[in-house]
C-alpha positions in Angstrom: -19.5 117.9 115.6 -16.3 119.0 117.3 -16.0 115.6 119.0 -16.4 113.9 115.6 -13.7 116.2 114.0 -11.3 115.6 117.0 -11.9 111.9 116.7 -11.0 112.0 113.0 -7.8 114.1 113.7 -6.7 111.7 116.4 -7.3 108.7 114.1 -5.2 110.3 111.4 -2.4 111.0 113.9 -2.4 107.5 115.2 -2.4 106.1 111.6 0.5 108.4 110.8 2.5 107.1 113.8 1.8 103.5 113.2 2.4 103.7 109.4 5.8 105.4 109.9 8.6 102.9 109.5 10.4 102.1 112.7 14.0 103.1 112.8 16.2 100.1 113.7 18.7 100.5 116.5 22.3 100.7 115.2 24.2 97.4 115.4 27.4 97.2 117.5 30.4 96.0 115.5 33.2 94.0 117.2 36.3 95.4 115.6 38.3 92.7 117.4 36.9 89.2 116.9 38.9 87.5 119.7 40.7 85.2 117.3 42.9 87.1 114.8 43.5 90.6 113.4 41.0 90.4 110.6 39.9 93.9 109.5 43.2 95.5 110.7 46.6 96.1 109.1 50.0 96.8 110.8 52.1 99.9 110.0 55.5 99.5 111.7 58.4 101.5 110.1 61.0 99.2 111.4 59.4 96.3 109.6 60.0 98.0 106.2 63.7 97.1 106.0 64.2 94.6 108.8 62.7 91.2 107.9 63.6 90.0 111.4 61.6 92.7 113.2 58.8 91.1 115.2 55.2 92.2 114.9 54.2 94.2 118.0 50.5 93.2 117.7 49.4 89.7 118.5 46.3 87.7 119.8 47.0 85.9 123.0 44.4 84.1 125.2 41.6 85.8 123.2 43.1 89.2 123.9 44.5 91.7 121.5 47.9 92.5 122.8 50.1 95.5 121.9 53.6 94.4 122.9 54.8 97.9 122.7 57.9 97.4 120.5 58.8 98.0 117.8 56.8 101.2 117.7 53.9 101.5 115.3 50.2 101.2 114.8 47.4 98.7 114.2 45.0 100.4 111.8 41.5 99.4 110.7 41.0 98.7 107.1 37.7 100.6 107.1 37.0 104.3 107.5 34.4 105.3 110.1 32.5 108.4 111.1 29.7 109.2 113.7 30.2 106.4 116.1 30.8 105.4 119.7 33.9 103.3 120.3 34.3 101.2 123.4 37.7 99.9 124.4 38.4 97.8 127.5 42.2 97.7 128.2 44.7 97.2 131.0 48.4 97.5 131.6 48.8 94.0 132.9 52.3 94.2 134.4 53.5 97.8 134.9 52.2 101.3 134.0 52.9 102.4 130.5 51.9 104.3 127.4 49.5 103.6 124.5 46.7 105.4 122.7 43.7 105.2 120.5 43.8 107.3 117.3 40.6 108.5 115.7 40.0 110.1 112.3 43.3 108.5 111.1 44.3 109.1 107.5 47.7 109.8 106.0 50.2 107.3 107.4 53.5 108.4 109.0 52.5 112.1 108.9 54.3 113.0 112.1 57.9 112.0 113.0 57.6 109.5 110.1 55.6 107.3 112.5 52.2 108.6 113.5 49.3 108.8 111.1 47.4 112.1 110.7 44.8 111.8 113.4 43.6 112.9 116.8 45.0 110.7 119.6 43.1 109.9 122.7 45.8 109.1 125.2 45.8 105.9 127.3 49.1 106.6 129.1 48.7 105.6 132.8 47.4 108.5 134.8 46.9 110.6 131.7 44.1 108.7 130.0 41.8 111.0 128.0 44.4 113.6 127.0 44.1 114.7 123.4 47.2 114.8 121.2 46.9 116.7 117.9 48.6 114.8 115.1 48.4 117.0 112.0 44.8 117.5 112.9 43.4 119.9 115.5 40.6 120.2 118.0 39.3 122.9 120.4 38.4 122.6 124.1 37.4 125.1 126.8 40.2 126.7 128.7 42.6 126.0 125.9 45.5 128.0 127.3 45.3 126.4 130.7 45.2 123.0 129.2 47.5 123.4 126.2 49.9 126.2 127.0 50.5 129.6 125.4 48.5 130.1 122.2 51.5 131.2 120.2 53.1 127.7 120.8 50.1 125.7 119.7 50.5 123.5 116.6 49.9 120.2 115.0 53.3 119.2 113.8 56.7 118.5 115.3 57.9 120.7 118.1 54.5 122.3 118.7 52.3 122.1 121.8 50.0 119.3 120.6 48.9 117.9 124.0 45.6 119.0 125.5 45.2 117.9 129.1 42.1 116.0 130.2 39.6 117.2 132.8 40.0 114.7 135.7 42.4 113.0 138.0 41.9 109.5 139.4 39.6 108.2 136.7 41.8 105.2 135.9 41.8 101.9 137.8 45.1 100.5 139.3 47.5 98.8 137.0 46.4 95.2 136.4 42.7 96.1 136.5 40.6 96.6 133.4 39.6 100.1 132.3 36.8 101.1 130.1 37.3 104.0 127.6 34.4 105.3 125.5 35.2 107.7 122.6 32.2 109.3 120.9 32.9 110.9 117.5 30.0 112.8 116.1 30.4 115.4 113.3 33.3 117.6 114.5 33.1 116.7 118.2 35.0 114.1 120.2 33.9 113.1 123.8 35.9 110.7 126.0 34.8 108.8 129.1 37.2 106.7 131.2 35.4 104.3 133.6 32.2 106.4 133.1 33.9 109.7 134.0 33.7 112.4 131.2 37.4 113.2 130.9 37.5 115.3 127.7 35.2 117.0 125.3 36.5 118.7 122.1 34.8 120.6 119.3 35.7 122.0 115.9 37.8 119.0 115.0 39.5 119.4 111.7 38.5 115.9 110.7 35.2 114.0 111.1 36.0 110.6 109.6 38.9 108.2 109.2 40.4 105.0 110.3 40.9 103.9 113.9 44.3 102.9 115.2 45.9 101.4 118.3 49.4 102.1 119.2 52.5 100.2 120.1 54.4 102.8 122.0 56.8 101.0 124.4 54.5 99.3 126.8 52.5 96.0 126.8 48.8 96.6 126.8 46.0 94.1 126.6 42.6 94.8 125.0 39.6 92.5 125.5 37.0 94.7 123.8 37.1 97.0 120.8 33.5 97.7 119.8 32.0 100.3 117.6 28.4 101.4 117.5 27.3 103.8 114.7 25.5 106.9 115.7 22.7 107.7 113.3 20.7 110.9 113.2 17.0 110.5 114.1 14.7 111.3 111.3 11.7 113.5 112.1 
């Protein structure tokens, strides 16, 4: 009798498992299509009143290129949340500065240039630093990595930089680097060439646009891919 009951229970469990709809794997989205800047828009203050100002963002040899000047941002048209962003980039000629901004919202919120966001730094030898741009985030050892608490802030003149966790994670200038940024709820994790270089929690934003910077240096991007992170249903 017990064997018969156990057999029925197992059959019901198997039926439940097989009848449960299978959850599809999230589809990776190529934010850069290799041909043009579809899905993005440019915000460069100098272009407001100077019709001769060149665009700092172009497509060249199937690469998305930030020429660095004039300063500004290339911003996604769409808003995203809960995702893993993979960016492959290099400083082709000389070391320089750039960044990926996540949870971007109000344009020109800082220094009449930077959108409200959390920046993941790409500056050579500093990749993975956080910069707080009218948004905030918390990391372990905050005073050691950000400075005295009374000087912290998210606006002009405040200590907005949070140092990353590693040295030597970047490849030499001219070689490609991989940066993965995982944004899930109020956390942001960053890997550079597979090294975990930063991990923040309690971010004051959990959704927004994504932006790439023009900040003085030429940078090439060959991959800008986003994979949604979906919660597994029980």
